[in-house]
C-alpha positions, 0 to 999 in steps of 0.5 A: 470574510471567513477563511474557512472553506469547508466546515464540518459539524457533527457528521455521523454515519452508521452502518449495521454493527459499526459507527463509521463516523461519530460526531466529527467536526473540523474546518478546512481553511482556504489555501491550506493542505489539511491531512486526514489521519487514522488507521484502517477502519478509523472512518477516513473513507466514509468521511470523504465519501460524505464530502464528495457526495457518495454517501449521505450523513445520518446526522450533522451538516457541512458548510462550503464557503459559508453556505449549506453543503449537502451533495447528493451525488459526486456531480453535485460536489464537483459543481460546487468545486470539490474534486477527488483523486481516488487511491484506485484509479478509474481509467480505461486502458484501451482509451487515450488520455483525452478520452479518459479525461472527457469521461470524467467531465460533465460537459467536455469541450470538443476533443481538439480543445480538450487536448490543448487544455490538457497540454496547457494545464499539465505543463503549467503544474509540472505534470506533463501529459500527452493527451494522445497516449493510450492509458494502457501504456502509461506508468502508474505515476503517469496514470495518476497525472491523468486523474489529477489533471482531470480534476484540475481542469474543473478549477476545484476549490477543494481537492481531496487526495487519497493515498496519492504517493503509494504508486510513486517513486521518490522523485515523482513524489517531489514533483507531486508535492511541488504541484500541491504547493503551487495549488495551495499558493493559488488558493486551492485547499487540499484534503490529504489522506496518507499513512506516510507520516514524514510526508504529512510532516513535510507537506501539511499545514494542519492534521485532523486525526480520527480513531474508531470513528471519532475525531481525537486530535487536531495538530500542526504536523511540522511541530509533531513527531511521526511517533506522536502522530502514530500514537495519536492514531493508534491510541497507545505507545508501541515499540520500534523494531529492534534490528539483529546484530548477527552476521548472515550465514550460508546462501539459503535461496539463490535465483538465477536468470528467472524469466516468466511470460506475463500471466495475462494481458495486463500482467508483467513478465519477469525478465532475468531476475537474479539474486541470493539471500543468506541465512539471517538476512532480510532482502527488501524488494521495492518498486511501484505497484504493477512492476512484477511483484505478484509475478515474482512471489508466484514464481518463488512460491511455486505457483508458476513454474514454466519459465527459464532460469533456476530457483535453488533452496539450500543448494537444491534446484526446486525450479520445477517443484510446486508450492507443496513440495517447496513448503515441505523443503522449507520455503514458505510465502504470504501473498499480497491479496489476503482474501482469496489468495492468502486465505479462503474467505468462507473457511474458519481461521482453523481451516485456513491454518490447515491449508498451509500448515497441515504437513509442517505442523503435524496436523495429519494422521493417516490422511485424517486432520487432527482438529485438536492440533489444528485449533491449537495452532490457530489459537497460537497464531491469534495469541502471538499476533494479537488477532482481534477475532471472536475465536478461531472458528470465525470465518476469514471474511469476517475479520477486518483487513488488518487482523486477517493480515496479522493472521496470514503473516503469523501463520507462516512465521509460526511454521519456522520456515528456512526461507520466507517470501512476503508481499506487502506484509503490513498492508492495511494494519495499524502502526502498532501491529505493523511494528509487531509484524516487522519485529517478528520478521526480524526475530525470524531472521535472527533465528537463521531464516532467510527473508524476502520482503516485497513492499511498496513502503520504502520506510518499511524496507529501509527499517528492516532490510539488510540489502535492497533491490528494485523491481521495474517492468519485471527486472530486478536491479542488482541488490545493494547493502541498505546503508550505502543507499540514499533516497535519490538512488533508491528512486533511480533504481525503482525508475529502472536506472541501471547500476552504472547510473546509480553508481554515478549518482553515488559518486 
């Protein structure tokens, strides 16, 4: 008998203007955790969609346990023992856990039996769940458990996981890894997609690496360094960010007791947020998604001003000033959502440069826009941040997510802010571009700017931050010097532990 569970042979899938997968072949063995690596646009999503029956290949074939496998829809994939946990959850907030699980099953049992099975299976795999809890009250980590248990109730032979740890604290990651190792020991195969290379090295038996739609390598992650994996994904070597050695100067941004109501039914209120950032300093703010990151950026940028507490820039109270006045005073920001919030989709890069840089870059003359200066500014951003685009006249929506991210962050850095607030600065960009953006942030700090980086990427925050704080349900922990922290303390901070508890762990 063969030990290959899924054989992929020459899969090819093209869309207008792009070949998403180009003659991809590799094997997933029984009872192994197999990583699928590649930067955004490498073809990972298209490949797993073909395995899961969401799209069909143009060419090539698959074999599952030696038999032909060509699912026409996800239900056919599930009937053959293939299950998938998506990066973006597909749950209904108003329903309870058992009702959500039932919606994902072909023939759900009676609700009482299903609730009992959820309890049994969730306890068996170390992911305890109360089937009667309303999903809207669950944390991101608990929501992921619902998705995983829904899959495990189908006894899958192959479990596909897409970026499963992006919403978890370090402690929750360890629990998940124990579950995956238990599944592996029972003979389940796991196809694991992640950009967190140290996780891949710790967890996965083999890795297949895609670049621009083609398979470029297969390797054993534990025998390969994270840098080597990153360079295989990118296709070139790149420099790691070099930290500055200058000492922080005077306080540039001081936030005291900042509280704001939630912006909507599923938003997060800010609760008594207090911190300060000095000239030349990078403050990293971590947290699981949905704990007030977007709300904090809106409050600091001036998009939302009605609330308690004060925001002071260089000693002046700007609490009631809007975004334009704050920009004029030297506080700039780059939000997480690229298309629609940070950039207008149908406007060109030139016009998007004007939107935030018109006043600071002297693009206005008697109320009229100086388009020559505007074009020059956009070209400077494109050149310095290696934005891949036909030209500055290209519409923002025509750029890939990673290239638009480079433009959006670069546009703010090039305006030489006194204070810069960025949310998810390297979301969706390749390893080389991420390193370049982080270096640009460090260079800006070295020139005397105060920087607040809000990110779910803990490795990123540990690499560039001087101090670290964690958001949990709209509260910010006391900020601590990064050299004093280890991952267990950071996980406790992200989970909402108060300073005494964190200090106790430190002892």
